[in-house]
Structure formats: structure tokens, C-alpha cells
Backbone as ProteinMPNN parsed JSONL, in Angstrom:
{"seq_chain_A": "MSSYSLISSQTQYLQSKLLSGKEFREKYLEENRNRVKERREMMVVGLGEAGISCLKGNAGLFCWVDLRNLLSSNTFTEEMELWKKILHEAGLNISPGASCHCSEPGWFRMCFANMSQETLKVSMERMKAFISKQYYCM", "coords_chain_A": {"N_chain_A": [[87.425, 39.313, 98.211], [88.132, 37.735, 96.078], [90.743, 38.312, 95.569], [92.803, 36.573, 96.182], [92.028, 34.005, 95.577], [89.748, 31.944, 93.654], [86.22, 32.489, 93.757], [83.878, 30.367, 95.189], [81.093, 28.691, 93.611], [78.937, 28.399, 95.312], [79.348, 30.435, 97.183], [79.187, 32.651, 95.476], [76.496, 32.444, 94.741], [75.224, 32.863, 97.233], [76.089, 35.513, 97.755], [74.856, 36.846, 95.595], [72.193, 36.519, 96.29], [72.082, 37.95, 98.712], [72.678, 40.543, 97.784], [70.527, 40.991, 96.136], [68.397, 41.772, 97.611], [66.631, 44.671, 98.198], [66.509, 46.387, 100.488], [68.714, 45.532, 102.075], [70.798, 46.016, 100.213], [70.646, 48.814, 99.841], [71.267, 49.747, 102.444], [73.807, 48.643, 102.717], [75.249, 49.952, 100.637], [75.06, 52.623, 101.493], [76.424, 52.495, 103.97], [78.944, 51.656, 103.047], [79.701, 53.854, 101.412], [79.889, 55.815, 103.423], [82.001, 54.79, 105.001], [84.15, 54.763, 103.147], [84.345, 57.488, 102.548], [84.996, 58.494, 105.089], [87.507, 57.271, 105.557], [88.987, 58.367, 103.443], [89.008, 61.038, 104.221], [90.466, 60.785, 106.612], [92.963, 60.092, 105.534], [93.614, 62.334, 103.918], [93.682, 64.385, 105.837], [95.666, 63.362, 107.579], [97.952, 63.26, 105.872], [98.028, 65.953, 105.227], [98.753, 67.059, 107.686], [101.388, 66.418, 107.653], [102.316, 68.108, 105.795], [101.801, 67.425, 103.196], [100.084, 67.39, 100.156], [97.034, 66.368, 98.494], [95.404, 65.529, 95.428], [92.212, 66.919, 94.806], [89.179, 65.106, 95.005], [86.061, 63.511, 94.144], [85.133, 61.014, 94.33], [86.133, 57.562, 94.561], [88.804, 55.222, 95.416], [91.286, 55.779, 96.245], [93.941, 58.213, 96.77], [95.623, 60.734, 94.92], [98.781, 61.606, 95.607], [100.963, 64.25, 96.261], [104.262, 64.179, 96.049], [106.342, 65.502, 94.956], [108.133, 67.417, 95.901], [109.924, 65.939, 97.371], [111.623, 64.736, 95.647], [114.915, 64.488, 94.413], [115.645, 65.078, 91.881], [113.743, 65.856, 88.981], [112.663, 63.305, 87.804], [111.561, 60.112, 86.506], [113.138, 58.042, 87.318], [114.178, 58.948, 89.728], [111.775, 59.078, 91.088], [111.231, 56.352, 91.382], [113.309, 55.677, 93.098], [112.558, 57.119, 95.359], [110.169, 55.782, 95.926], [111.222, 53.26, 96.647], [112.589, 53.99, 98.986], [110.443, 54.791, 100.623], [109.111, 52.358, 100.805], [111.06, 50.671, 102.068], [111.963, 52.149, 104.322], [109.709, 53.308, 105.577], [107.96, 51.264, 105.477], [105.757, 51.113, 103.83], [103.822, 50.394, 101.014], [103.232, 52.149, 98.458], [101.852, 53.311, 95.355], [103.952, 54.246, 92.752], [103.593, 57.037, 90.582], [104.361, 56.594, 87.915], [103.823, 53.896, 87.481], [101.173, 53.968, 87.144], [100.743, 55.297, 84.871], [101.101, 58.056, 85.097], [101.929, 61.277, 83.976], [103.804, 62.964, 85.05], [106.625, 63.029, 87.138], [106.758, 62.165, 90.648], [104.239, 62.038, 91.698], [102.136, 59.989, 93.61], [100.083, 57.132, 94.13], [97.876, 56.45, 96.641], [96.115, 54.064, 98.285], [93.177, 53.963, 100.227], [90.927, 52.578, 100.864], [90.957, 49.86, 101.359], [91.551, 49.042, 103.941], [91.488, 48.884, 107.544], [90.402, 51.408, 109.919], [92.274, 51.615, 111.968], [94.592, 50.51, 110.804], [94.974, 52.379, 108.767], [95.469, 54.632, 110.316], [97.933, 53.909, 111.503], [99.481, 53.755, 109.166], [99.451, 56.44, 108.354], [100.827, 57.602, 110.459], [103.338, 56.434, 110.07], [103.958, 57.515, 107.559], [104.039, 60.255, 108.137], [106.241, 60.306, 109.897], [108.253, 59.459, 108.139], [108.229, 61.547, 106.221], [108.908, 63.72, 107.846], [111.511, 62.984, 108.579], [112.744, 63.106, 106.064], [112.614, 65.842, 105.432], [114.163, 66.789, 107.484], [116.643, 65.797, 106.781], [117.221, 67.182, 104.49]], "CA_chain_A": [[87.603, 37.912, 98.412], [88.741, 37.071, 94.93], [92.121, 38.76, 95.38], [93.761, 35.498, 96.377], [91.528, 32.734, 95.062], [88.453, 32.016, 92.997], [85.077, 32.402, 94.654], [83.091, 29.178, 94.871], [79.754, 28.963, 93.079], [78.032, 28.527, 96.454], [79.54, 31.779, 97.724], [78.629, 33.579, 94.498], [75.039, 32.35, 94.858], [74.859, 33.529, 98.479], [76.278, 36.953, 97.57], [73.825, 37.372, 94.693], [70.941, 36.573, 97.058], [72.192, 39.083, 99.641], [72.634, 41.803, 97.053], [69.261, 41.161, 95.423], [67.442, 42.401, 98.533], [66.742, 46.132, 98.075], [66.8, 47.009, 101.789], [70.108, 45.223, 102.401], [71.665, 46.687, 99.24], [70.673, 50.256, 100.135], [72.021, 49.942, 103.69], [75.2, 48.313, 102.429], [75.848, 51.017, 99.835], [75.181, 53.804, 102.342], [77.518, 52.25, 104.92], [80.189, 51.626, 102.286], [80.019, 55.251, 101.059], [80.321, 56.509, 104.642], [83.328, 54.299, 105.392], [85.135, 55.224, 102.169], [84.485, 58.933, 102.764], [85.695, 58.666, 106.36], [88.913, 56.89, 105.381], [89.616, 59.368, 102.584], [89.232, 62.214, 105.056], [91.576, 60.454, 107.506], [94.207, 60.144, 104.775], [93.885, 63.716, 103.51], [94.069, 65.121, 107.045], [96.957, 62.836, 108.029], [99.001, 63.74, 104.984], [98.082, 67.41, 105.379], [99.524, 67.338, 108.904], [102.802, 66.243, 107.302], [102.631, 69.086, 104.753], [101.64, 66.775, 101.895], [98.746, 67.614, 99.603], [96.433, 65.377, 97.595], [94.45, 66.092, 94.481], [90.827, 66.839, 95.262], [88.375, 64.13, 94.283], [84.712, 63.376, 94.675], [84.833, 59.584, 94.399], [87.319, 56.741, 94.35], [89.317, 54.385, 96.496], [92.669, 56.187, 96.492], [94.285, 59.629, 96.581], [96.866, 61.08, 94.238], [99.558, 62.317, 96.615], [102.026, 65.044, 95.648], [105.549, 64.079, 96.744], [107.364, 66.052, 94.045], [109.16, 68.16, 96.635], [110.881, 65.003, 97.96], [112.515, 64.236, 94.593], [116.143, 65.276, 94.259], [115.577, 65.539, 90.489], [112.4, 65.651, 88.443], [112.728, 62.193, 86.856], [110.889, 58.892, 86.949], [114.152, 57.239, 88.019], [114.179, 59.45, 91.107], [110.503, 58.658, 91.671], [111.397, 54.954, 91.796], [114.185, 55.689, 94.275], [111.729, 57.558, 96.485], [109.263, 54.664, 96.234], [112.001, 52.255, 97.381], [112.84, 54.517, 100.329], [109.186, 54.715, 101.38], [108.871, 50.935, 101.039], [112.016, 50.091, 103.014], [112.115, 52.922, 105.551], [108.41, 53.52, 106.235], [107.204, 50.018, 105.433], [104.51, 51.357, 103.109], [103.913, 50.13, 99.582], [102.329, 53.012, 97.7], [102.108, 53.14, 93.917], [104.544, 55.394, 92.065], [102.761, 57.505, 89.482], [104.763, 55.992, 86.637], [103.165, 52.601, 87.33], [99.761, 54.258, 86.83], [100.809, 56.119, 83.658], [101.121, 59.488, 85.394], [102.87, 61.908, 83.046], [104.742, 63.816, 85.776], [107.229, 62.339, 88.279], [106.545, 62.672, 91.995], [102.872, 61.759, 92.149], [101.963, 58.617, 94.068], [98.7, 56.734, 94.391], [97.74, 55.798, 97.942], [94.779, 53.491, 98.481], [92.707, 54.067, 101.604], [89.653, 51.886, 101.016], [91.098, 48.429, 101.629], [92.149, 48.83, 105.26], [90.722, 49.352, 108.702], [90.79, 52.732, 110.405], [93.503, 51.474, 112.751], [95.701, 50.336, 109.857], [95.174, 53.674, 108.105], [96.1, 55.499, 111.315], [99.345, 53.497, 111.58], [100.16, 54.128, 107.918], [99.643, 57.9, 108.357], [101.912, 57.875, 111.415], [104.592, 56.06, 109.395], [104.222, 58.471, 106.484], [104.447, 61.511, 108.783], [107.616, 60.13, 110.391], [109.122, 59.416, 106.971], [108.293, 62.903, 105.652], [109.662, 64.529, 108.803], [112.916, 62.587, 108.446], [113.24, 63.575, 104.772], [112.822, 67.282, 105.541], [115.273, 67.011, 108.414], [117.873, 65.447, 106.079], [117.424, 68.054, 103.319]], "C_chain_A": [[88.348, 37.262, 97.263], [90.178, 37.52, 94.674], [93.11, 37.604, 95.418], [93.3, 34.143, 95.845], [90.194, 32.957, 94.367], [87.348, 31.884, 94.037], [84.231, 31.21, 94.229], [81.71, 29.575, 94.359], [78.74, 29.111, 94.213], [78.122, 29.931, 97.062], [78.97, 32.822, 96.766], [77.104, 33.607, 94.593], [74.565, 33.103, 96.107], [74.981, 35.049, 98.341], [75.211, 37.549, 96.66], [72.48, 37.465, 95.413], [70.95, 37.737, 98.045], [72.012, 40.406, 98.914], [71.332, 42.019, 96.295], [68.185, 41.779, 96.315], [67.642, 43.907, 98.556], [67.141, 46.791, 99.393], [68.262, 46.779, 102.186], [71.055, 46.02, 101.501], [71.774, 48.18, 99.544], [71.458, 50.555, 101.408], [73.508, 49.693, 103.471], [75.881, 49.449, 101.675], [76.035, 52.293, 100.651], [76.346, 53.656, 103.322], [78.872, 52.261, 104.216], [80.625, 53.041, 101.901], [80.553, 56.0, 102.277], [81.728, 56.079, 105.057], [84.414, 54.79, 104.441], [85.396, 56.717, 102.356], [85.297, 59.222, 104.027], [87.191, 58.346, 106.227], [89.653, 57.875, 104.476], [89.948, 60.61, 103.402], [90.394, 61.972, 106.023], [92.913, 60.578, 106.774], [94.572, 61.581, 104.406], [94.353, 64.539, 104.698], [95.448, 64.666, 107.527], [98.111, 63.31, 107.18], [99.156, 65.254, 105.085], [98.873, 67.822, 106.606], [101.023, 67.193, 108.669], [103.219, 67.222, 106.202], [102.505, 68.526, 103.348], [100.213, 66.984, 101.406], [98.337, 66.471, 98.681], [95.571, 66.128, 96.586], [93.049, 65.941, 95.052], [90.08, 65.833, 94.4], [86.994, 64.045, 94.894], [84.27, 61.917, 94.74], [86.14, 58.828, 94.212], [87.753, 56.014, 95.595], [90.756, 54.733, 96.86], [92.81, 57.687, 96.304], [95.554, 59.717, 95.742], [97.608, 62.025, 95.161], [100.763, 62.983, 95.952], [103.293, 64.974, 96.503], [106.685, 64.632, 95.886], [108.474, 66.779, 94.784], [110.176, 67.252, 97.33], [111.834, 64.406, 96.92], [113.76, 65.113, 94.521], [116.306, 65.762, 92.823], [114.222, 65.12, 89.935], [112.396, 64.563, 87.368], [111.956, 60.993, 87.41], [111.864, 57.938, 87.645], [114.2, 57.658, 89.488], [112.877, 59.083, 91.827], [110.599, 57.215, 92.172], [112.302, 54.845, 93.019], [113.405, 56.113, 95.518], [110.761, 56.454, 96.898], [109.998, 53.599, 97.054], [112.277, 52.714, 98.812], [111.582, 54.423, 101.196], [108.9, 53.258, 101.744], [109.77, 50.399, 102.148], [112.106, 50.842, 104.337], [110.804, 53.109, 106.31], [107.58, 52.242, 106.279], [105.848, 50.165, 104.769], [104.729, 51.109, 101.63], [102.847, 50.95, 98.865], [102.728, 52.916, 96.233], [102.75, 54.383, 93.324], [103.684, 55.756, 90.862], [103.087, 56.858, 88.151], [104.061, 54.648, 86.422], [101.682, 52.753, 87.003], [99.662, 55.197, 85.621], [100.679, 57.616, 83.922], [102.212, 60.131, 84.536], [103.923, 62.765, 83.74], [105.309, 63.068, 86.976], [106.853, 62.994, 89.607], [105.134, 62.512, 92.53], [102.758, 60.278, 92.49], [100.486, 58.353, 94.352], [98.665, 55.953, 95.696], [96.298, 55.355, 98.123], [94.409, 53.572, 99.954], [91.506, 53.166, 101.874], [89.782, 50.434, 101.452], [91.715, 48.132, 102.989], [91.241, 49.355, 106.356], [91.185, 50.758, 109.083], [92.105, 52.657, 111.174], [94.72, 51.32, 111.842], [96.005, 51.646, 109.144], [95.861, 54.656, 109.051], [97.592, 55.178, 111.428], [100.092, 53.931, 110.32], [100.393, 55.637, 107.847], [100.749, 58.289, 109.326], [103.266, 57.556, 110.781], [104.957, 57.077, 108.313], [104.682, 59.807, 107.067], [105.888, 61.42, 109.271], [108.603, 60.118, 109.227], [109.315, 60.808, 106.382], [109.135, 63.802, 106.552], [111.157, 64.245, 108.69], [113.508, 63.121, 107.144], [113.519, 65.065, 104.817], [113.986, 67.608, 106.455], [116.605, 66.785, 107.698], [118.179, 66.379, 104.908], [118.229, 69.269, 103.629]], "O_chain_A": [[89.119, 36.326, 97.474], [90.768, 37.145, 93.661], [94.146, 37.653, 94.755], [94.113, 33.234, 95.683], [89.59, 34.024, 94.48], [87.528, 31.243, 95.072], [83.904, 31.06, 93.052], [81.224, 30.669, 94.645], [77.782, 29.873, 94.085], [77.107, 30.536, 97.41], [78.333, 33.779, 97.207], [76.495, 34.675, 94.531], [73.618, 33.887, 96.042], [74.088, 35.787, 98.757], [74.714, 38.643, 96.926], [71.712, 38.396, 95.168], [69.946, 38.432, 98.198], [71.281, 41.284, 99.373], [71.062, 43.135, 95.853], [67.167, 42.257, 95.813], [68.727, 44.374, 98.903], [68.014, 47.658, 99.413], [68.96, 47.712, 102.582], [72.007, 46.63, 101.987], [72.867, 48.746, 99.508], [72.231, 51.513, 101.448], [74.357, 50.431, 103.972], [76.98, 49.862, 102.044], [77.055, 52.97, 100.517], [77.151, 54.573, 103.485], [79.838, 52.818, 104.738], [81.797, 53.387, 102.049], [81.541, 56.727, 102.183], [82.552, 56.918, 105.421], [85.488, 55.193, 104.888], [86.546, 57.156, 102.326], [86.173, 60.087, 104.029], [88.033, 59.084, 106.738], [90.82, 58.182, 104.718], [91.041, 61.164, 103.287], [91.218, 62.863, 106.231], [93.88, 61.104, 107.324], [95.721, 61.991, 104.57], [95.31, 65.304, 104.588], [96.3, 65.495, 107.847], [99.144, 63.721, 107.708], [100.269, 65.777, 105.037], [99.588, 68.824, 106.576], [101.832, 67.773, 109.393], [104.355, 67.171, 105.729], [103.049, 69.098, 102.404], [99.254, 66.779, 102.15], [99.168, 65.722, 98.166], [95.075, 67.221, 96.862], [92.742, 64.944, 95.707], [90.33, 65.727, 93.199], [86.784, 64.461, 96.034], [83.151, 61.625, 95.16], [87.135, 59.394, 93.758], [87.171, 56.158, 96.67], [91.372, 54.061, 97.686], [91.927, 58.348, 95.756], [96.445, 58.874, 95.849], [97.125, 63.116, 95.464], [101.487, 62.354, 95.18], [103.387, 65.623, 97.545], [107.847, 64.271, 96.072], [109.625, 66.764, 94.349], [111.189, 67.741, 97.831], [112.746, 63.657, 97.27], [113.665, 66.34, 94.563], [117.015, 66.736, 92.569], [113.635, 64.136, 90.385], [112.164, 64.836, 86.19], [111.733, 60.879, 88.615], [111.452, 57.12, 88.467], [114.257, 56.811, 90.38], [112.88, 58.81, 93.028], [110.109, 56.895, 93.255], [112.072, 54.0, 93.885], [113.572, 55.537, 96.593], [110.557, 56.219, 98.089], [109.461, 53.094, 98.04], [112.206, 51.914, 99.745], [111.65, 54.025, 102.359], [108.493, 52.966, 102.868], [109.289, 49.74, 103.069], [112.307, 50.218, 105.379], [110.786, 53.074, 107.54], [106.609, 52.151, 107.031], [104.905, 49.444, 105.092], [105.718, 51.568, 101.06], [101.713, 50.505, 98.689], [103.836, 52.481, 95.917], [102.165, 55.465, 93.379], [103.118, 54.883, 90.205], [102.192, 56.6, 87.347], [103.738, 54.302, 85.286], [101.018, 51.786, 86.631], [98.622, 55.812, 85.386], [100.2, 58.36, 83.066], [103.3, 59.573, 84.395], [104.848, 63.248, 83.085], [104.54, 62.519, 87.765], [106.656, 64.207, 89.686], [104.868, 62.818, 93.692], [103.231, 59.421, 91.743], [99.746, 59.247, 94.762], [99.335, 54.931, 95.842], [95.377, 56.173, 98.113], [95.23, 53.284, 100.825], [91.11, 53.015, 103.03], [88.793, 49.836, 101.877], [92.336, 47.085, 103.172], [90.345, 50.164, 106.114], [92.226, 51.23, 108.626], [92.954, 53.539, 111.044], [95.761, 51.931, 112.086], [97.171, 51.985, 108.939], [96.732, 55.42, 108.635], [98.42, 56.089, 111.447], [101.218, 54.421, 110.406], [101.424, 56.074, 107.336], [101.525, 59.204, 109.049], [104.224, 58.313, 110.935], [106.121, 57.452, 108.17], [105.613, 60.421, 106.547], [106.669, 62.353, 109.082], [109.679, 60.709, 109.325], [110.44, 61.205, 106.079], [109.977, 64.558, 106.068], [111.972, 65.169, 108.704], [114.663, 63.546, 107.126], [114.541, 65.519, 104.303], [114.709, 68.58, 106.236], [117.581, 67.487, 107.963], [119.294, 66.362, 104.387], [118.476, 70.087, 102.743]]}, "name": "protein", "num_of_chains": 1, "seq": "MSSYSLISSQTQYLQSKLLSGKEFREKYLEENRNRVKERREMMVVGLGEAGISCLKGNAGLFCWVDLRNLLSSNTFTEEMELWKKILHEAGLNISPGASCHCSEPGWFRMCFANMSQETLKVSMERMKAFISKQYYCM"}
């Protein structure tokens, strides 16, 4: 909620009351864990179907995606060019590794936790189509 504006004191009070209830908090955390796990699995499987691997993880809200084989040269400049292509051709805004202080070009951070299953499904379809087109052009 606070991504775009400040949260009112009334809303903060209401949220603190909701989260102070043990039963609600436990159910919420369990449901949240299940949803995050499910979306991560959707992303890993979707990218895997396109021949793209992710680093293994046991927690988090994003995957580190290995797109090094799509770079024409192993440079951060080329990584930025690939990011622009993904943004403009696939309509996906993923984070180039350089913006997250990754030491090796070609790694991208893809968040899966902030979207619905349907949105994630569409994004995986777009990524698969983009990857397929890149391999076809190589």
C-alpha cells in the first residue's frame, strides 16, 4: 500500500489490530507462504520450459534468472541492451543484475510475489515468446 502514498494513521491502527491477533496472523502467514511458493514454482517452471534456469533459493520474492546465453558479448553494456529489448519487445520490466550489484553480466532479477497468478502466467508466456524469438534469430 505504501508504494504510492503514505498510509494514514487510521489504516496503520487497523492493520496493527489485525496483525495483533494470533489466529489471524498465523493464517495470514501460512497463506502468504503458500502463495509465494506457488508463484515461485510457476516462474521456475515457466522459464524452464523456455530453457532458462534460475538460481535455487529457499526464500524470497524474486528469482535470479540466467540470461547470459542471450548476450552477444559478456559485458554490462550488452546486459543493458538485452534489458531494453526485453522491456520493449516483451513488455516486461525485469531488473538487470548490474542494478542489483551483480558481479557478472547476464543475470536478471525477476520478481514473482507482487502479481496475481494470471499476470504471472501472461509474463511467462511473453518471456517464452521473447526467448524463442532470440534463439530463432541467433
